[in-house]
C-alpha positions in Angstrom: 36.8 -35.3 71.1 37.1 -31.8 69.5 35.0 -31.3 66.4 35.6 -29.0 63.5 33.5 -28.3 60.4 34.7 -27.4 56.9 32.8 -25.1 54.6 30.8 -26.7 51.8 32.7 -27.1 48.6 31.2 -27.5 45.1 27.7 -27.6 46.6 28.5 -30.7 48.6 27.8 -30.9 52.4 30.5 -29.9 54.8 31.8 -32.7 56.9 32.2 -32.7 60.7 35.0 -34.5 62.5 32.9 -36.5 64.9 33.4 -39.6 67.1 34.1 -42.7 65.0 31.3 -44.5 66.8 28.8 -41.9 65.4 29.8 -42.5 61.7 27.1 -43.8 59.4 29.5 -45.0 56.8 30.6 -48.6 57.4 34.4 -49.4 57.5 35.6 -52.4 55.6 39.2 -53.7 55.8 41.0 -54.1 52.4 43.8 -56.7 52.4 44.9 -60.3 52.0 47.1 -60.9 55.0 45.2 -63.3 57.2 46.8 -62.2 60.5 46.0 -58.6 59.7 42.5 -59.5 58.7 41.9 -61.3 62.0 43.3 -58.2 63.9 40.8 -56.1 62.0 38.0 -58.7 62.7 38.6 -58.0 66.4 38.2 -54.2 65.9 34.7 -53.2 66.8 34.5 -50.6 63.9 35.4 -53.0 61.1 32.2 -54.4 59.6 33.4 -56.2 56.5 36.4 -57.1 54.3 37.5 -56.9 50.7 40.4 -58.5 48.8 41.7 -58.5 45.3 44.3 -60.5 43.3 46.9 -57.7 43.5 46.7 -57.7 47.3 46.9 -61.5 47.4 49.9 -61.5 45.2 51.6 -58.9 47.4 50.8 -61.1 50.4 52.4 -64.1 48.8 49.2 -66.1 48.5 49.8 -69.3 46.5 46.5 -71.1 46.7 43.6 -68.7 46.1 40.8 -71.1 47.1 42.6 -72.5 50.2 43.3 -69.0 51.5 39.8 -67.8 50.8 38.2 -70.8 52.6 40.6 -70.3 55.6 39.5 -66.7 55.9 35.8 -67.5 55.6 36.2 -70.2 58.3 37.7 -67.6 60.6 35.4 -64.7 59.6 32.0 -66.4 59.0 29.7 -63.5 59.9 30.8 -60.4 58.0 30.7 -59.6 54.3 33.8 -60.5 52.4 34.5 -59.8 48.7 36.7 -62.1 46.6 37.5 -61.2 43.0 37.4 -63.4 39.9 40.7 -63.3 37.9 39.7 -64.4 34.4 39.5 -62.1 31.3 36.9 -64.0 29.3 33.4 -63.5 30.5 32.4 -67.2 30.4 35.4 -68.1 32.6 34.5 -65.2 34.9 31.0 -66.6 35.2 32.3 -70.1 36.1 34.6 -68.6 38.7 31.8 -66.4 40.1 29.5 -69.3 40.8 32.3 -71.2 42.5 33.3 -68.3 44.7 29.7 -67.5 45.6 29.2 -71.1 46.8 31.8 -70.6 49.5 29.5 -68.9 51.9 26.4 -66.7 52.4 28.6 -63.8 53.4 30.6 -63.9 50.1 30.3 -61.1 47.5 31.9 -61.8 44.2 34.0 -59.0 42.7 33.6 -58.5 39.0 35.5 -55.8 37.2 33.3 -53.4 35.3 35.1 -54.3 32.0 37.7 -56.9 30.9 41.2 -55.9 29.8 39.9 -55.1 26.3 37.5 -52.6 27.7 34.4 -54.7 27.0 31.6 -54.1 29.4 30.8 -56.8 31.9 27.2 -55.7 32.2 25.8 -58.8 30.4 27.6 -61.0 32.9 26.5 -58.9 35.8 22.9 -59.2 34.7 23.1 -63.0 34.4 24.9 -63.4 37.8 22.5 -61.0 39.5 19.4 -62.8 38.2 20.8 -66.1 39.5 21.2 -64.7 43.0 24.9 -64.0 43.2 25.9 -61.2 45.5 28.1 -58.9 43.5 30.7 -56.3 44.1 31.2 -54.5 40.8 34.8 -53.1 41.0 37.3 -50.9 39.3 34.7 -48.2 38.5 35.9 -44.6 38.0 33.1 -42.9 36.0 29.5 -42.1 36.7 28.5 -43.7 33.4 30.0 -47.0 34.7 28.0 -46.5 37.9 24.8 -46.1 35.8 25.6 -49.1 33.6 26.3 -51.4 36.6 23.3 -50.2 38.5 21.0 -50.9 35.5 22.5 -54.4 35.1 21.8 -55.5 38.7 18.6 -53.6 39.5 16.6 -56.8 40.1 19.2 -58.7 42.0 20.2 -59.5 45.6 22.2 -57.3 47.8 25.3 -55.9 46.0 28.0 -53.3 46.1 29.3 -50.9 43.5 32.9 -49.9 44.2 34.0 -46.5 42.9 37.8 -46.0 43.2 37.7 -42.5 44.7 41.4 -42.6 45.6 42.3 -43.2 42.0 40.1 -40.4 40.9 41.9 -38.1 43.3 45.3 -39.4 41.9 44.3 -37.8 38.6 43.9 -34.3 40.2 40.1 -34.5 40.3 38.0 -34.0 43.4 36.2 -37.3 44.0 33.7 -35.9 46.4 31.2 -34.5 43.9 31.5 -37.7 41.8 30.9 -39.9 44.9 27.9 -37.7 46.0 26.3 -38.1 42.6 26.9 -41.9 42.7 25.1 -41.9 46.1 22.1 -40.2 44.4 22.2 -42.7 41.4 21.9 -45.6 43.8 19.4 -44.1 46.2 16.3 -45.6 44.6 17.8 -49.1 45.0 18.1 -50.0 48.7 19.8 -53.4 47.9 22.8 -51.6 46.4 25.5 -50.1 48.5 28.2 -47.7 47.2 31.8 -48.4 48.3 34.3 -45.5 48.5 37.3 -47.6 47.4 41.0 -46.9 47.5 41.0 -44.1 50.0 44.3 -42.3 50.6 43.8 -40.9 54.1 41.6 -41.0 57.1 40.0 -37.7 56.0 38.3 -39.7 53.3 36.2 -41.6 55.9 34.6 -38.3 57.0 34.1 -37.2 53.5 32.4 -40.5 52.6 30.2 -40.2 55.7 29.2 -36.6 54.9 27.8 -37.5 51.5 26.0 -40.6 52.7 28.3 -43.2 51.1 27.4 -46.6 52.5 30.9 -48.2 52.8 34.5 -47.2 52.7 37.3 -49.7 52.3 40.8 -49.1 53.7 44.0 -51.0 54.0 45.4 -52.0 57.3 48.0 -49.2 57.2 45.3 -46.6 57.0 43.0 -48.3 59.5 45.9 -48.4 62.1 45.8 -44.6 62.1 42.2 -44.5 63.5 43.6 -43.7 66.9 44.7 -40.3 65.5 41.2 -39.1 64.8 40.6 -36.0 66.9 44.2 -35.9 68.2 45.3 -32.5 69.5 47.4 -30.9 66.7 49.7 -29.1 69.1 50.5 -32.4 70.8 51.0 -34.0 67.4 53.4 -31.2 66.4 55.5 -31.8 69.5 55.6 -35.5 68.9 56.8 -34.8 65.4 59.6 -32.5 66.6 60.7 -35.2 69.1 60.7 -37.8 66.3 62.9 -35.7 64.1 65.3 -35.0 67.0 65.5 -38.6 68.1 66.1 -39.9 64.6 68.9 -37.3 64.0 70.5 -38.2 67.4 70.4 -41.9 66.7 71.8 -41.4 63.3 74.9 -39.9 64.7 74.9 -36.9 62.4 77.6 -34.3 62.9 77.9 -30.8 61.4 
């Protein structure tokens, strides 16, 4: 596979396009379609899974617990994150203990705040101290990373999900923010940083270059993995042929 390096930007390490098998960052599939999840389960590069209520709603899931248990029965040996969906912290806590009881590979996703912007750190601290594996989600700022880290310092393995794709949607470069988040978690080996909501395959190599532990991606993005390292001249020719074939089949006339 050809490799190419980009110059360092903003003091961050340049990334190298390298074989997927050599990546240090772990790839997790993000979705709620059981068939697609099982396809990804068979993919040797996919090492875990994440879901959320929005993805479940889009997939037409009607019974949250039944779906989750079916998935866990089919995928018993890789980390899977399921999210609580309450807004009051006492109900989040009840749901968290229930979800955690479904399996040793379950991580409970807790949003960093509720819908009123109230910090979930008190809840995170209680759950962590009682041995619940957490995935703190919907994080977009470094202050939120610090707060979540401090709340779960003494707990079991956990993940902190920073939505790098949403940061990029605001016109900000997420790479320096993610690199600093890696540094913030470095003294805590039980914590893993997730690069969440990536927008393109390029993000996988950016995450790898800064030492991010995990990157989640939807099936639509993961299905493009075969394009990594593809010859650009060949890809150009394929694109030209696609435009030509589509125009011809459309029956356009000038």
